C-alpha positions in Angstrom: 1.4 14.8 5.5 -2.1 14.5 7.6 -4.3 11.4 6.5 -7.2 11.6 4.7 -8.9 10.0 7.1 -10.1 8.9 10.9 -8.4 5.8 11.8 -10.5 4.5 14.4 -13.5 4.8 11.4 -10.8 3.0 9.0 -9.7 0.5 11.0 -13.5 -0.3 11.6 -14.1 -0.7 7.7 -16.7 2.2 7.9 -14.9 4.5 5.5 -13.2 2.5 3.3 -13.7 -1.3 1.8 -12.0 -3.9 3.2 -10.7 -4.6 -0.3 -8.8 -2.1 -0.1 -6.8 -2.6 4.0 -4.5 -5.0 4.2 -3.4 -5.9 8.1 -0.1 -7.1 8.8 1.0 -8.3 12.0 4.9 -7.3 11.5 7.1 -6.8 8.8 7.3 -8.7 5.9 9.2 -6.3 3.0 8.8 -8.7 -0.1 5.0 -9.0 0.8 4.8 -5.4 1.8 6.3 -3.9 -1.8 4.1 -6.1 -3.6 0.9 -4.5 -1.6 2.2 -0.8 -2.2 2.7 -1.9 -6.2 -0.6 -3.1 -6.3 -2.4 -0.6 -4.2 -0.1 2.1 -6.8 -1.8 0.7 -9.6 -4.8 0.9 -8.6 -6.9 -1.3 -11.3 -10.6 -0.8 -10.2 -9.3 3.2 -9.9 -10.4 3.2 -6.2 -7.9 4.9 -4.8 -5.1 3.1 -3.6 -5.4 1.4 -0.3 -4.0 1.8 3.0 -1.3 -1.1 4.6 -1.5 -1.6 8.4 1.2 -3.0 9.9 1.2 -4.1 13.7 -3.1 -5.7 13.7 -3.1 -9.2 13.2 -5.4 -10.3 11.0 -8.3 -13.3 10.6 -10.1 -14.2 7.5 -9.8 -9.8 6.3 -11.1 -8.8 9.7 -8.7 -7.2 12.1 -7.7 -8.7 15.5 -8.0 -6.2 18.3 -6.2 -5.2 20.3 -3.5 -4.5 18.0 -0.3 -6.6 18.3 1.8 -3.1 17.7 5.0 -2.8 16.8 7.9 -1.3 19.3 8.9 2.4 18.4 12.2 1.7 17.4 10.9 -1.2 14.8 8.8 1.6 13.4 11.7 3.8 12.7 14.1 1.0 11.0 10.4 0.1 8.8 10.4 3.8 7.7 14.6 3.7 6.8 13.4 0.5 4.9 10.3 2.1 3.4 12.5 4.4 1.6 14.4 2.5 0.0 11.8 -0.2 -1.0 9.8 2.9 -2.7 12.8 3.4 -4.9 12.9 -0.1 -6.2 9.7 0.0 -7.2 10.0 1.5 -11.2 9.2 3.7 -11.9 9.8 5.1 -7.9 6.4 5.4 -5.8 6.5 7.0 -2.0 3.5 6.6 0.1 2.7 8.4 2.7 3.5 6.7 6.4 2.3 7.7 9.7 2.8 6.0 13.0 -0.3 6.0 15.0 -1.1 5.1 18.4 -4.3 2.6 18.1 -5.9 1.5 21.5 -2.1 2.2 23.2 -0.2 0.3 20.8 1.8 1.7 18.4 0.9 0.9 14.6 1.8 1.7 11.3 -0.1 3.5 8.6 1.2 3.4 4.9 -1.3 4.6 2.7 -0.7 4.3 -1.1 -3.0 6.2 -3.2 -3.2 5.9 -6.9 0.2 6.5 -8.7 0.5 9.2 -11.2 3.0 7.6 -13.1 1.0 3.9 -13.4 1.8 1.5 -13.8 4.6 0.3 -11.6 6.3 -2.8 -11.3 7.8 -4.6 -8.1 10.6 -7.0 -7.8 9.0 -10.6 -7.3 11.7 -10.9 -4.7 14.3 -8.6 -3.0 17.2 -10.5 -3.8 20.2 -9.2 -6.6 18.9 -9.8 -10.2 15.1 -10.1 -9.4 12.6 -10.1 -12.2 10.5 -7.2 -12.1 6.4 -7.5 -12.6 3.2 -5.5 -11.9 1.2 -5.9 -9.1 -2.5 -5.2 -8.9 -5.3 -6.0 -6.4 -7.8 -8.9 -6.6 -10.5 -8.5 -3.8 -8.7 -8.3 -1.0 -5.5 -10.4 -2.5 -2.6 -8.8 -3.7 -1.2 -10.6 -7.0 0.8 -10.4 -10.2 -1.0 -9.0 -13.2 -1.7 -11.3 -16.3 -1.3 -10.3 -19.6 -5.0 -9.0 -20.0 -4.7 -7.1 -16.7 -1.0 -5.5 -17.6 -2.6 -4.2 -20.8 -5.5 -2.4 -18.9 -2.6 -1.2 -16.7 -1.3 0.9 -19.3 -4.6 1.9 -20.6 -5.6 3.8 -17.0 -2.3 5.4 -17.4 -3.5 8.0 -19.8 -6.7 7.7 -17.6 -6.0 9.5 -14.6 -9.0 11.1 -13.1 -8.8 15.1 -13.1 -9.3 14.8 -9.6 -6.5 12.8 -8.6 -4.3 14.5 -10.7 -1.6 16.7 -9.0 -1.1 20.2 -9.4 3.1 19.9 -9.9 2.5 24.2 -10.5 0.5 24.9 -6.6 
């Protein structure tokens, strides 16, 4: 699936607000599943968000040139992402694209707002983990509090028409 955005404009913050971007120097599955869950819940109806792995950040701003990730590691991450997607309740699968940017390989994970929200993610990746709702507040992924959970359930019935998938197409 092609990404609906120009990578250069995305990384320079010209198209998408910084609150919808998350930069990760490396792979941390526990943090990443929480952020994917938060973007999928899309509590502000922003259209989800983008996780970029292989770019370090300082106070929310990307540091260039990117650190990048090896192609071997990208393949491992993509396989692990499939398993992580099945850990979300209900299942949610983001769009994943390995991209060469400034001669380095990075991994872009696009998480549009989900159609079957609200989503829950395990607090930890252990066996008997407790599940929680995660949302974005400004540029931070946090656990949803009671009021936020009620809002997520209200939003579940109000997916904007343009964001709905036509399964009959």
